[in-house]
C-alpha positions in Angstrom: -0.3 -7.7 -6.3 1.7 -9.4 -3.7 0.4 -12.9 -2.2 -0.3 -11.5 1.1 -2.2 -8.5 -0.3 -4.2 -11.0 -2.5 -5.1 -13.4 0.5 -6.2 -10.4 2.7 -8.3 -8.9 0.1 -9.8 -12.4 -0.6 -10.4 -12.5 3.0 -12.0 -9.2 3.5 -14.5 -9.9 0.6 -15.5 -13.0 1.5 -16.2 -11.9 5.2 -18.1 -8.9 3.9 -20.1 -10.8 1.3 -21.1 -13.3 4.1 -22.3 -10.5 6.4 -24.0 -8.7 3.6 -26.0 -11.4 2.3 -26.9 -13.0 5.8 -27.6 -9.8 7.8 -27.8 -6.6 5.9 -29.9 -7.9 2.9 -32.5 -9.4 5.3 -32.7 -6.0 7.1 -35.6 -5.0 4.7 -34.7 -1.0 5.1 -36.0 1.4 3.0 -34.4 2.4 -0.1 -30.9 0.8 -0.9 -29.2 -1.9 1.3 -25.9 -1.1 3.3 -22.8 -2.2 0.9 -20.4 -3.7 2.9 -18.2 -4.9 -0.3 -18.4 -1.2 -1.3 -16.7 0.0 1.9 -13.9 -2.9 1.5 -13.0 -2.0 -1.8 -12.8 1.9 -0.7 -10.7 0.9 2.1 -8.1 -1.4 0.1 -8.2 1.1 -2.9 -6.8 3.9 -0.4 -4.2 1.9 0.7 -3.0 -0.2 -2.5 -3.9 2.3 -5.4 -5.8 2.4 -8.6 -4.7 -0.8 -10.1 -5.3 -3.0 -7.0 -8.5 -1.2 -6.2 -9.9 -2.0 -9.7 -8.7 -5.6 -9.4 -10.0 -6.3 -6.0 -13.7 -4.5 -7.1 -13.8 -6.6 -10.0 -13.4 -9.9 -7.9 -15.7 -8.6 -5.0 -18.4 -7.6 -7.4 -18.0 -11.1 -9.2 -18.5 -12.9 -6.3 -21.6 -10.8 -5.4 -23.0 -11.5 -9.0 -22.6 -15.2 -8.4 -24.1 -15.1 -4.8 -27.5 -17.3 -4.5 -29.5 -14.0 -4.0 -28.6 -12.3 -6.7 -31.2 -11.3 -9.4 -29.4 -9.4 -11.9 -26.9 -10.1 -15.0 -23.8 -11.5 -14.0 -20.9 -9.3 -14.4 -23.0 -6.2 -13.7 -21.9 -5.5 -10.2 -18.2 -6.6 -11.3 -18.0 -3.4 -13.8 -19.6 -1.0 -11.2 -17.1 -2.0 -8.3 -14.1 -2.2 -10.8 -14.8 1.2 -11.9 -15.3 2.5 -8.3 -12.2 0.7 -7.1 -10.0 2.4 -9.9 -11.5 5.8 -9.1 -11.0 5.4 -5.5 -7.5 4.2 -5.9 -6.5 7.5 -7.7 -7.4 9.1 -4.3 -4.6 7.3 -2.6 -1.9 9.7 -1.0 1.5 9.6 -2.1 2.8 9.1 1.2 0.0 6.4 2.0 -1.3 8.1 4.8 -4.4 10.3 5.0 -4.0 13.6 6.7 -7.7 13.9 7.7 -10.3 11.5 8.7 -13.0 13.5 6.5 -11.1 12.2 3.4 -12.3 8.9 3.5 -15.9 9.8 4.2 -16.0 12.0 1.3 -15.0 9.0 -0.8 -17.4 6.8 0.6 -20.4 9.0 -0.1 -18.8 9.7 -3.7 -18.5 5.8 -4.1 -22.1 5.2 -3.0 -23.3 7.9 -5.4 -21.2 6.6 -8.4 -21.9 3.0 -7.8 -25.7 3.4 -7.6 -25.8 5.4 -10.7 -23.6 3.2 -12.7 -25.7 0.3 -11.5 -28.7 1.9 -12.7 -27.4 3.0 -15.7 -25.8 -0.6 -16.7 -29.0 -2.3 -15.6 -31.0 0.1 -17.9 -28.7 -0.8 -20.7 -29.6 -4.3 -20.2 -33.4 -3.7 -19.9 -33.8 -3.7 -15.9 -36.0 -0.7 -15.1 -36.5 -1.5 -11.4 -34.5 1.6 -10.1 -37.4 3.9 -12.2 -39.9 2.3 -10.0 -38.1 2.8 -6.7 -36.9 6.4 -7.4 -33.3 7.4 -7.9 -33.2 10.0 -5.4 -34.5 7.9 -2.7 -31.9 5.3 -3.7 -28.9 7.8 -3.9 -29.6 9.2 -0.3 -30.4 6.1 1.1 -27.2 4.8 -0.2 -25.2 7.5 0.8 -26.5 7.6 4.3 -26.1 3.8 5.0 -22.8 3.7 3.8 -21.5 6.5 6.0 -23.1 5.4 8.9 -21.5 2.2 8.7 -17.9 3.6 7.4 -16.5 4.9 10.5 -16.6 1.4 11.7 -15.2 -0.6 8.8 -13.0 1.5 6.7 -10.3 2.9 9.2 -10.2 -0.8 10.5 -9.5 -2.0 7.0 -7.2 0.3 6.2 -5.1 -0.2 9.3 -5.2 -4.1 8.2 -3.9 -3.4 5.0 -1.2 -1.0 5.7 0.4 -4.1 7.4 0.8 -5.7 4.1 2.6 -2.6 2.5 5.5 -2.5 4.5 7.5 -4.9 2.5 11.2 -5.4 2.4 11.4 -4.4 -1.1 9.4 -1.8 -2.6 7.4 -1.6 -5.9 10.6 -0.9 -7.9 12.6 -3.8 -6.2 14.8 -1.2 -4.5 16.0 -2.0 -0.5 14.3 -0.1 2.0 15.9 0.7 5.1 14.1 -0.5 8.5 15.7 2.0 10.8 13.3 5.1 11.4 16.0 7.5 9.9 16.0 5.9 6.6 18.9 4.2 6.6 21.1 7.3 6.8 22.6 6.4 10.1 23.6 2.9 9.0 25.1 4.4 6.0 27.2 6.9 7.5 28.6 4.6 10.2 29.5 2.4 7.8 31.2 4.8 5.3 33.1 6.1 8.2 34.3 2.7 9.3 35.5 2.2 5.8 37.0 5.7 5.6 38.9 5.2 9.1 40.2 1.7 7.7 41.5 3.4 4.8 43.3 5.9 6.4 44.8 3.5 8.6 45.9 1.3 5.7 47.5 4.3 4.0 49.2 5.5 7.0 50.5 2.0 7.5 51.9 2.0 4.3 53.3 5.5 4.5 55.1 4.5 7.8 56.8 1.4 6.4 57.9 3.2 2.9 59.4 6.0 5.0 61.3 3.6 7.4 62.6 1.8 4.1 63.8 5.4 2.8 65.5 6.1 5.6 67.5 2.9 5.5 68.2 3.6 2.2 69.6 7.0 2.5 71.4 6.7 6.0 75.1 6.9 5.4 77.1 3.3 5.6 79.2 3.4 9.0 82.9 3.1 8.6 84.4 -0.3 9.6 86.4 -0.1 12.7 90.1 -1.3 12.8 91.4 -2.3 15.8 94.3 -0.4 17.5 93.4 2.6 15.0 91.6 5.7 16.2 89.0 6.7 14.1 89.0 10.3 12.9 
């Protein structure tokens, strides 16, 4: 990841974690808690791709594991968000722009369900049976509903901010990208036209000089004039 993407991702994750811990965690809503960190990972994964999505998800989950109110094993949520960020990044379009606004909403619902199932599954492996007492159905429905209600106000904004760091002067493979709207074709065509015109001018100049030189060589020599003698 580039430095500007790392700085932007870090800032968004820190802000989301502060809001989630200080506001959402104290609302005492029935079922799950609105997961703003998950929405940040979804928005960045849809723009940056699966590799960056996995890295951002791991970092965001690790910060959530180390936050003071956390009551679970360290690394549990980091694993969950890492997997979710990778899966969300696979849905990134080739051109970087989504054709419909329903795609991010569907991705948010899928990410909420997958993250809840993974979190409960990892907890069951670690001996945490809190999800059984609450009820998985209620957790899945509430998590999907809360995140879906919050997504229209966060995911498009996160994606719009993240796209500003994608338009770098160089692509990922290091090839230059033209800044003009026609993809650099007009600039290349004008440059080739100027080069062609210069080459034609130089060729014409050389041809003219050679023609004059040949005419001088092939021109018959003038006879010397003698005074008093009429030239035949």
